[in-house]
C-alpha positions in Angstrom: 51.5 -8.1 51.7 54.5 -7.4 50.1 56.8 -10.1 48.8 54.5 -13.1 50.2 52.7 -15.0 47.3 49.6 -16.5 48.9 47.8 -19.2 47.1 44.2 -19.6 47.9 42.7 -23.2 47.7 39.3 -24.7 48.7 39.3 -27.1 51.4 38.1 -30.7 50.5 35.6 -32.5 52.8 38.0 -34.8 54.2 40.7 -31.9 54.9 41.1 -30.8 58.5 38.9 -27.5 59.3 41.2 -24.6 60.7 39.5 -23.8 63.6 42.2 -22.2 65.1 41.8 -19.4 62.7 38.1 -20.0 62.6 37.6 -19.0 66.2 39.4 -15.7 65.6 36.4 -14.4 63.5 33.7 -16.7 65.6 33.1 -17.2 69.3 32.5 -20.9 69.6 32.9 -24.3 68.0 29.5 -24.6 68.1 28.5 -21.3 66.2 31.0 -22.2 63.4 29.2 -25.8 63.2 25.9 -23.9 62.5 27.4 -22.8 58.9 30.7 -24.6 58.1 29.2 -27.7 57.0 26.7 -26.1 54.2 29.4 -24.0 53.4 32.8 -23.8 51.4 35.9 -23.5 53.2 39.2 -21.6 51.6 42.5 -21.4 53.1 45.4 -19.2 52.1 49.1 -20.5 52.4 52.6 -18.6 51.5 55.0 -20.6 49.2 57.7 -20.7 51.8 55.2 -21.9 54.6 53.4 -25.0 55.0 50.9 -23.0 57.8 47.7 -21.6 56.8 47.9 -18.0 57.5 44.2 -16.7 56.6 40.6 -18.3 55.6 37.5 -17.8 54.5 34.1 -19.2 54.6 31.3 -18.7 51.9 27.7 -19.8 51.9 25.3 -19.6 49.0 22.3 -17.6 50.4 20.3 -17.3 46.6 21.5 -17.7 43.1 22.8 -14.1 43.2 23.8 -14.0 46.6 27.2 -15.5 48.6 27.8 -14.3 52.2 31.0 -14.5 54.0 30.5 -16.3 57.6 33.6 -16.2 58.4 36.9 -14.3 57.6 40.4 -14.6 59.7 44.1 -13.7 59.2 46.5 -15.4 61.6 47.6 -12.7 64.3 51.3 -12.5 63.2 50.0 -11.6 59.9 47.4 -9.5 60.7 47.5 -5.8 59.2 49.7 -6.5 56.3 47.1 -6.4 53.6 46.3 -10.0 53.9 42.4 -9.5 54.9 41.9 -7.1 51.9 43.6 -9.7 49.2 41.1 -12.2 50.7 38.2 -10.2 49.7 39.9 -9.5 46.3 39.8 -13.6 46.1 36.2 -13.8 47.3 35.5 -11.1 44.6 37.3 -13.4 42.2 35.4 -16.7 43.1 31.8 -14.7 43.3 32.6 -13.4 39.6 33.4 -16.6 38.3 30.0 -18.1 39.4 28.2 -15.3 38.5 27.0 -14.2 41.7 25.7 -10.3 42.1 26.5 -9.6 45.9 28.8 -10.5 48.6 27.4 -10.0 51.9 28.9 -10.0 55.1 27.9 -9.4 59.0 29.7 -7.8 62.0 28.8 -6.6 65.1 27.3 -3.2 65.1 29.7 -1.9 67.4 32.7 -3.4 65.9 33.9 0.1 64.2 37.6 -1.5 62.9 35.5 -4.4 60.9 32.9 -2.2 59.6 35.7 0.2 58.1 37.9 -2.6 56.9 34.5 -3.9 54.7 34.1 -0.5 53.5 37.2 0.3 52.3 37.1 -2.9 50.7 33.8 -2.2 48.6 31.2 -3.0 50.9 28.4 -0.6 52.1 25.7 -1.3 54.9 22.3 -2.0 53.7 20.7 -3.9 56.7 20.7 -4.7 60.5 20.0 -8.4 62.2 18.2 -7.2 65.4 19.3 -9.1 68.5 21.4 -11.4 66.6 24.1 -11.9 68.9 21.6 -12.2 72.2 19.7 -14.9 70.2 22.5 -17.2 69.1 25.0 -17.0 71.6 24.4 -18.9 75.1 26.5 -16.4 77.0 27.1 -12.5 76.4 29.9 -11.7 74.1 31.5 -8.6 75.1 33.8 -6.6 72.8 35.6 -3.5 73.7 33.6 -3.3 76.8 30.3 -3.6 74.8 28.1 -6.7 75.1 27.2 -7.5 71.3 23.4 -6.9 70.4 23.0 -6.4 66.8 24.7 -7.5 63.5 25.2 -4.8 61.0 24.9 -6.4 57.2 27.2 -5.1 54.7 27.0 -6.0 50.9 29.3 -5.5 47.8 28.1 -5.2 44.2 30.0 -7.8 41.7 
């Protein structure tokens, strides 16, 4: 993310949701609708660009725990450190609100995503069995594998 100044802001209720980005991390608008309206949506823009480059969605789980429900970076800006920057922003936000943990779930077959979270300070702590088969009407195939279980990762603040 060299030479790019990002500004992360929370979207206001009346602002348009960045569905194009949210759909990079979730399969359907219906699935996003299950959490988006009970969550806080943040977007990142670069100084020189009016377009949203990245987004994340945070949902309060308990007084001490917040969950990343969605995190996505626009395709042209992936693999440039923006995702890790966003995790840093999530850590900062969670710390300011005095959360103890940030949690996130990802398919158990998604080695790239699991590795990304682990490199950014998360550790595995649980599995939500049958999450994808019970929460999506159609099978989701990723890298030739039908998604079934969600691995949960946690970062201590």
